KOLMIDO-168548 format. One line per field, with one value per residue (C-alpha): residue number from 0; x, y, z. Coordinates in nm, 4 decimals, padded with zeros to 6 digits. Last residue first. Layout:
# residues N
seti = (NUM, ...);
x = (X, ...);
y = (Y, ...);
z = (Z, ...);
This chain:
# residues 358
seti = (357, 356, 355, 354, 353, 352, 351, 350, 349, 348, 347, 346, 345, 344, 343, 342, 341, 340, 339, 338, 337, 336, 335, 334, 333, 332, 331, 330, 329, 328, 327, 326, 325, 324, 323, 322, 321, 320, 319, 318, 317, 316, 315, 314, 313, 312, 311, 310, 309, 308, 307, 306, 305, 304, 303, 302, 301, 300, 299, 298, 297, 296, 295, 294, 293, 292, 291, 290, 289, 288, 287, 286, 285, 284, 283, 282, 281, 280, 279, 278, 277, 276, 275, 274, 273, 272, 271, 270, 269, 268, 267, 266, 265, 264, 263, 262, 261, 260, 259, 258, 257, 256, 255, 254, 253, 252, 251, 250, 249, 248, 247, 246, 245, 244, 243, 242, 241, 240, 239, 238, 237, 236, 235, 234, 233, 232, 231, 230, 229, 228, 227, 226, 225, 224, 223, 222, 221, 220, 219, 218, 217, 216, 215, 214, 213, 212, 211, 210, 209, 208, 207, 206, 205, 204, 203, 202, 201, 200, 199, 198, 197, 196, 195, 194, 193, 192, 191, 190, 189, 188, 187, 186, 185, 184, 183, 182, 181, 180, 179, 178, 177, 176, 175, 174, 173, 172, 171, 170, 169, 168, 167, 166, 165, 164, 163, 162, 161, 160, 159, 158, 157, 156, 155, 154, 153, 152, 151, 150, 149, 148, 147, 146, 145, 144, 143, 142, 141, 140, 139, 138, 137, 136, 135, 134, 133, 132, 131, 130, 129, 128, 127, 126, 125, 124, 123, 122, 121, 120, 119, 118, 117, 116, 115, 114, 113, 112, 111, 110, 109, 108, 107, 106, 105, 104, 103, 102, 101, 100, 99, 98, 97, 96, 95, 94, 93, 92, 91, 90, 89, 88, 87, 86, 85, 84, 83, 82, 81, 80, 79, 78, 77, 76, 75, 74, 73, 72, 71, 70, 69, 68, 67, 66, 65, 64, 63, 62, 61, 60, 59, 58, 57, 56, 55, 54, 53, 52, 51, 50, 49, 48, 47, 46, 45, 44, 43, 42, 41, 40, 39, 38, 37, 36, 35, 34, 33, 32, 31, 30, 29, 28, 27, 26, 25, 24, 23, 22, 21, 20, 19, 18, 17, 16, 15, 14, 13, 12, 11, 10, 9, 8, 7, 6, 5, 4, 3, 2, 1, 0);
x = (00.9723, 01.3319, 01.5037, 01.6369, 01.9408, 01.9207, 02.0750, 01.9712, 01.6121, 01.5874, 01.7388, 01.4093, 01.1682, 01.3219, 01.3270, 00.9750, 00.8511, 01.0702, 00.9174, 00.5626, 00.6559, 00.7698, 00.4916, 00.2018, 00.4495, 00.5895, 00.8128, 00.8930, 00.6629, 00.3517, 00.5828, 00.6846, 00.7812, 00.4485, 00.4466, 00.3428, 00.0215, -00.0676, -00.0284, -00.2368, -00.5391, -00.5058, -00.5189, -00.8268, -00.8071, -00.9457, -00.8050, -00.9893, -01.2374, -01.1420, -01.0084, -01.3387, -01.5269, -01.3134, -01.3387, -01.7548, -01.7292, -01.5452, -01.3048, -01.0303, -01.0362, -00.9228, -00.6531, -00.4913, -00.4718, -00.3324, -00.0675, -00.0275, 00.1178, 00.0041, 00.3054, 00.2317, -00.1412, -00.3276, -00.3573, -00.6351, -00.4954, -00.6859, -00.6338, -00.7101, -00.6914, -00.5810, -00.5635, -00.3669, -00.5417, -00.7690, -00.6442, -00.3003, -00.3925, -00.4171, -00.1734, -00.2953, -00.3503, -00.3248, -00.4965, -00.4570, -00.7020, -00.5726, -00.7035, -00.9657, -00.9204, -00.5320, -00.4818, -00.7435, -00.4782, -00.2361, -00.5111, -00.5975, -00.2105, -00.2011, -00.4371, -00.7959, -00.8671, -01.2206, -01.3215, -01.4745, -01.8196, -01.9558, -01.9039, -01.8468, -01.5770, -01.5162, -01.3209, -01.1849, -01.1308, -00.8372, -00.8639, -00.9729, -01.1571, -01.1798, -00.9488, -01.0599, -00.8290, -00.8701, -00.8161, -00.8368, -00.8107, -01.1042, -01.0246, -01.1487, -01.1087, -01.1548, -01.1687, -00.9924, -01.0454, -00.7790, -00.7907, -00.4598, -00.1757, 00.1654, 00.2030, -00.0826, -00.1300, 00.0464, 00.0217, 00.2050, 00.1316, 00.0605, 00.2236, 00.1243, -00.1203, -00.1818, 00.0842, -00.0749, -00.1475, 00.2081, 00.3615, 00.1105, -00.0831, 00.0862, -00.0811, -00.1188, -00.1550, -00.2937, -00.2223, -00.3460, -00.2192, -00.3458, -00.1730, -00.2799, -00.2176, -00.5631, -00.7334, -00.8231, -00.7666, -01.0354, -01.3137, -01.2006, -01.3098, -01.5914, -01.8643, -01.7733, -01.6890, -02.0311, -01.7975, -02.0877, -02.1587, -01.7936, -01.7289, -02.0352, -01.8926, -01.5642, -01.7247, -01.8609, -01.5085, -01.3451, -01.6302, -01.5120, -01.1584, -01.2373, -01.4002, -01.0731, -00.8582, -01.0711, -01.0764, -00.6895, -00.6415, -00.9141, -00.7326, -00.4154, -00.5171, -00.7239, -00.4272, -00.3547, -00.0988, 00.2072, 00.1581, 00.0282, 00.3844, 00.3426, 00.2855, 00.5686, 00.3555, 00.5234, 00.6402, 00.5411, 00.7370, 01.0815, 01.0218, 00.7314, 00.8880, 01.2358, 01.0332, 01.2191, 01.0503, 00.6983, 00.6685, 00.7399, 00.4471, 00.5482, 00.2491, 00.0132, -00.0305, -00.3036, -00.0821, 00.0129, 00.1705, 00.1854, 00.2248, 00.3569, 00.3212, 00.4645, 00.5590, 00.8880, 00.9016, 01.0842, 00.7768, 00.6972, 00.9306, 00.8878, 01.0914, 01.0113, 00.7675, 00.8579, 00.7515, 00.6464, 00.6152, 00.5872, 00.8580, 00.8908, 01.0883, 01.4538, 01.3517, 01.3399, 01.0091, 01.0518, 00.8901, 01.1651, 01.1019, 00.7100, 00.8280, 01.0991, 00.8668, 00.6363, 00.2804, 00.0317, 00.0108, -00.1152, -00.4228, -00.5310, -00.5571, -00.7141, -01.0148, -01.0695, -01.0670, -01.2961, -01.5037, -01.5202, -01.5584, -01.8736, -02.0284, -02.0483, -02.0186, -02.3476, -02.4350, -02.1489, -02.0903, -01.8397, -01.7513, -01.6343, -01.5175, -01.6232, -01.5527, -01.3568, -01.4234, -01.4025, -01.7420, -01.8868, -01.7452, -01.9381, -02.2490, -02.2327, -02.1168, -02.4494, -02.6664, -02.4946, -02.6114, -02.9667, -03.0320, -03.1353, -02.8898, -02.7383, -02.6703, -02.4859, -02.1473, -02.3590, -02.1672, -02.1854, -02.1186, -01.9484, -01.9012, -02.2927, -02.2783, -01.9793, -01.6097, -01.5400, -01.3691, -01.0682);
y = (00.4726, 00.4435, 00.7748, 00.7657, 01.0469, 01.4104, 01.5847, 01.3735, 01.3659, 01.7183, 01.7871, 01.5421, 01.7573, 02.0889, 01.9579, 01.8651, 02.1636, 02.3980, 02.1678, 02.2398, 02.6283, 02.6689, 02.4787, 02.7067, 03.0322, 03.3124, 03.1034, 02.9699, 02.7303, 02.7998, 02.7577, 02.4788, 02.4258, 02.4707, 02.5528, 02.9019, 02.7599, 02.5531, 02.8630, 03.0666, 02.8111, 02.8037, 03.1836, 03.1644, 03.3013, 03.5962, 03.8361, 04.1761, 04.2393, 04.3911, 04.0853, 03.9342, 04.1809, 04.1696, 03.7743, 03.7945, 04.0996, 03.8076, 03.9979, 04.0089, 03.6287, 03.6486, 03.8738, 03.6778, 03.3582, 03.6080, 03.7190, 03.3701, 03.2753, 02.9560, 02.7783, 02.4658, 02.4628, 02.4023, 02.0854, 01.8878, 01.6616, 01.3330, 01.1682, 00.8226, 00.6866, 00.3688, 00.3070, 00.0110, -00.2051, -00.0933, -00.2889, -00.1633, 00.2024, 00.4322, 00.7018, 01.0303, 01.2392, 01.6280, 01.9128, 02.2970, 02.3802, 02.6853, 02.9950, 03.1831, 03.5633, 03.5211, 03.6801, 03.4649, 03.3069, 03.2737, 03.0858, 02.8983, 02.7683, 02.7365, 02.4336, 02.4237, 02.0510, 01.9339, 01.6152, 01.3475, 01.1895, 00.8627, 00.6439, 00.8152, 01.0768, 01.1175, 01.4732, 01.4339, 01.7736, 01.9659, 02.2183, 02.5746, 02.6254, 02.9779, 02.9071, 02.5409, 02.2530, 01.9269, 01.5231, 01.2441, 00.9301, 00.7223, 00.3940, 00.1929, 00.3455, 00.7285, 00.9998, 01.2981, 01.5719, 01.8413, 02.1780, 02.3775, 02.2356, 02.4114, 02.3598, 02.1520, 02.2733, 02.1111, 01.9106, 01.5767, 01.2706, 00.9376, 01.0830, 00.9475, 01.0995, 00.8358, 00.5602, 00.2981, 00.0608, 00.0459, -00.0019, 00.2390, 00.1437, 00.2233, 00.4893, 00.3808, 00.6400, 00.6043, 00.9535, 01.1057, 01.3704, 01.5968, 01.7250, 02.0184, 01.9877, 01.8788, 02.1591, 02.2905, 02.6451, 02.7225, 02.6041, 02.8940, 03.1945, 02.9674, 03.1883, 03.5240, 03.5133, 03.5882, 03.3953, 03.1149, 03.0914, 03.0603, 02.8043, 02.5753, 02.5714, 02.4764, 02.1883, 02.0194, 02.0373, 01.8934, 01.5862, 01.5640, 01.5203, 01.2506, 01.0514, 01.0574, 00.9933, 00.6994, 00.5732, 00.5833, 00.4072, 00.1255, 00.0991, 00.0728, -00.2279, -00.4364, -00.6582, -00.8155, -00.6690, -00.8931, -01.0042, -00.6655, -00.5350, -00.2251, 00.0983, 00.4111, 00.6903, 00.8757, 01.2514, 01.5910, 01.7133, 01.7878, 01.9001, 02.1238, 02.2475, 02.3432, 02.5147, 02.5322, 02.1983, 02.3476, 02.5006, 02.1544, 01.9693, 01.7456, 01.4944, 01.4638, 01.1531, 01.2183, 01.1146, 00.8630, 00.8661, 00.5462, 00.6002, 00.4448, 00.6063, 00.6694, 01.0307, 01.1244, 01.4248, 01.7518, 01.9661, 01.6502, 01.4135, 01.1440, 00.8293, 00.6661, 00.4528, 00.4076, 00.6162, 00.4705, 00.6050, 00.9604, 01.2468, 01.3135, 00.9732, 01.2015, 01.3252, 00.9587, 00.7908, 00.4388, 00.1449, -00.0901, -00.0437, -00.1482, -00.4699, -00.5367, -00.5155, -00.7763, -00.6128, -00.5808, -00.1989, -00.2326, -00.4413, -00.2021, 00.0846, -00.1338, -00.2434, 00.1376, 00.1968, -00.1074, 00.0419, 00.3790, 00.2055, 00.0521, 00.3194, 00.5491, 00.8985, 01.0572, 01.1228, 01.3512, 01.4618, 01.6894, 01.7455, 02.1209, 02.1880, 02.4742, 02.7646, 03.0203, 02.9372, 03.2507, 03.3725, 03.4318, 03.0772, 02.9181, 03.0839, 03.0676, 02.6398, 02.6331, 02.8129, 02.5865, 02.2915, 02.4113, 02.4291, 02.7900, 02.7712, 02.4345, 02.1406, 01.8430, 01.9315, 01.8052, 02.0314, 01.8900, 02.1673, 02.0391, 02.2686, 02.2603, 01.8723, 01.9223, 01.7730, 01.4753, 01.5270, 01.3283);
z = (00.4209, 00.3467, 00.1893, -00.1468, -00.1710, -00.0203, -00.2827, -00.5996, -00.4728, -00.4174, -00.7675, -00.8875, -00.7254, -00.8572, -01.2077, -01.1799, -01.0342, -01.2739, -01.5779, -01.4614, -01.3720, -01.7771, -01.8783, -01.7315, -01.8660, -01.6986, -01.5143, -01.1440, -00.9629, -00.7486, -00.4067, -00.2201, 00.1357, 00.3222, 00.6887, 00.6584, 00.4843, 00.7971, 01.0212, 00.7755, 00.7683, 01.1735, 01.1853, 00.9774, 00.6303, 00.4541, 00.1766, 00.1880, -00.1064, -00.4485, -00.5808, -00.5487, -00.6792, -00.9991, -01.0182, -01.0088, -01.2870, -01.4907, -01.7665, -01.5427, -01.5694, -01.9473, -01.8883, -01.5726, -01.8058, -02.0870, -01.8108, -01.6893, -02.0034, -02.2317, -02.3661, -02.2175, -02.2995, -01.9928, -01.7883, -01.5923, -01.3294, -01.3031, -00.9726, -00.8954, -00.5323, -00.3727, 00.0071, 00.1848, 00.4169, 00.7072, 01.0071, 00.9378, 00.9735, 00.6508, 00.5688, 00.6287, 00.3003, 00.2401, 00.1326, 00.0708, -00.2114, -00.4318, -00.3369, -00.5752, -00.5668, -00.5604, -00.8840, -01.0771, -01.3127, -00.9824, -00.7947, -01.1202, -01.1549, -00.7773, -00.8174, -00.7047, -00.6306, -00.7121, -00.5189, -00.7742, -00.7297, -00.8796, -00.5970, -00.2516, -00.1679, 00.2055, 00.2736, 00.5964, 00.8163, 00.9037, 01.1735, 01.2225, 00.8870, 00.7407, 00.4453, 00.3993, 00.5376, 00.3307, 00.4131, 00.2039, 00.3968, 00.2505, 00.1850, -00.1513, -00.5185, -00.4087, -00.6847, -00.7313, -00.9916, -01.0428, -01.1844, -01.2634, -01.0687, -01.0476, -00.6912, -00.6043, -00.2588, -00.0027, 00.3410, 00.3282, 00.1082, 00.3227, 00.6236, 00.9849, 01.1425, 01.3953, 01.4971, 01.7550, 01.4840, 01.3844, 01.0272, 00.8895, 00.5752, 00.2363, 00.0098, -00.3684, -00.6286, -01.0264, -01.1440, -01.4636, -01.6566, -01.9154, -02.2138, -02.4386, -02.8050, -02.8939, -02.7476, -02.3877, -02.3142, -02.5446, -02.3199, -02.0764, -02.3036, -02.4985, -02.4046, -02.2649, -01.8608, -01.6381, -01.3701, -01.3030, -01.6768, -01.7767, -01.4718, -01.5704, -01.9388, -01.7881, -01.5683, -01.8811, -02.0525, -01.7124, -01.7713, -02.1193, -02.0320, -01.7578, -02.0237, -02.2351, -01.9295, -01.8431, -02.1911, -02.2035, -01.8620, -02.0056, -02.3136, -02.1330, -01.8967, -02.1032, -02.2319, -01.9216, -01.6459, -01.7100, -02.0226, -02.1429, -02.0589, -01.8022, -02.0110, -02.0054, -02.1766, -02.4345, -02.4505, -02.4069, -02.0899, -02.1916, -02.5495, -02.4360, -02.1280, -02.3544, -02.6017, -02.9426, -03.0635, -03.0327, -03.3619, -03.5181, -03.3290, -03.0434, -03.0871, -02.7848, -02.5712, -02.2858, -01.9646, -01.7343, -01.4005, -01.1850, -00.7821, -00.4752, -00.1133, 00.2115, 00.1506, 00.3279, 00.5321, 00.4382, 00.3528, 00.1345, -00.0082, -00.2622, -00.3528, -00.0065, -00.1971, -00.5735, -00.8503, -01.1874, -01.5253, -01.6849, -01.5971, -01.9664, -02.0196, -02.0018, -01.6541, -01.5355, -01.4473, -01.3069, -01.5395, -01.4690, -01.0943, -01.1273, -01.3034, -01.0411, -00.7883, -00.9420, -01.0315, -00.7369, -00.7914, -01.1471, -01.0132, -00.7741, -01.0262, -01.2828, -01.0585, -00.9923, -01.3653, -01.4507, -01.1865, -01.3310, -01.6957, -01.5764, -01.4386, -01.7575, -01.6791, -01.7796, -01.4225, -01.3536, -01.0098, -00.8892, -00.4724, -00.3907, -00.0609, 00.1229, 00.3262, 00.1428, -00.2046, -00.2992, -00.1970, -00.5606, -00.6269, -00.3459, -00.4309, -00.8133, -00.7644, -00.5658, -00.8396, -01.0930, -00.9140, -00.8450, -01.2186, -01.3979, -01.6570, -01.7096, -01.4869, -01.6544, -01.4364, -01.1176, -00.8170, -00.4829, -00.2286, 00.0950, 00.3852, 00.4919, 00.5543, 00.7915, 00.6537, 00.8508, 01.2029, 01.2452);
């Protein structure tokens, strides 16, 4: 598997201000519609010790006895938070060989939100492992990590406002105490056979209702991306202190297709490599945020308007991969409605197909 060429990787320091090389890099990439590049984010102010603790906690939580993990399984009545077992996910008709835990920033359900189906279904309490089985430090580490990632996300929003020449605060206003962000801790299982290549850790997809996702590697590489102008899949290796930035379909929809969602997948590690662990922070939006209002925000950007007036571009190889996807961008006029639609469909699919052994 070819790694991304140096020229196709753009590193963005979220602490860079006006006139910085980092902001210039982001402006160049976004100005071209993120057609050829994959963005990697760094934050020198992110506590290294917290990052190390989060990585160690990620490995540790998957070492819990299977019975303990199963008791934490996510259900529709648990706001889709908790554990997902190996073989419980299907992407493009094939089983994903991974386990994961979903956590979220905890949000109170306000009185004015109770009539909204998305809010009442998606806002809920985390399903935490018992401290006696995982240690008393697990929950504080996860909560601290989510808080620090939220800070990193805010810094990137400031840079995007500058890059897109948007009014100050127009994107930052999309995050407040009532917004839920989600964190996935993921374990990818090695293939059962050393001769098996290209086995599916998670199949090719674009984050169907995602906004912006920050992915950190814990150990083995495995994330692959397919750029719009690319002719093949390329390995996106992430080092310490770096997060891969995956643009979601919600962002694509908000920009009226000017910025495309990131096409990505993960191949299963080989037996000799052992399992792969990763951490993904899914930045969210207000659940009642309409896509019409998001489009109005981005239409203020001369950069986005110019991209909208340009012909859409994608290599034949990229278009072929997109045509294989069995997901869309979620149904609904609000961010919450599309999120709820996605989760409900995923559970209906499992009910129809039954659990498939990986």
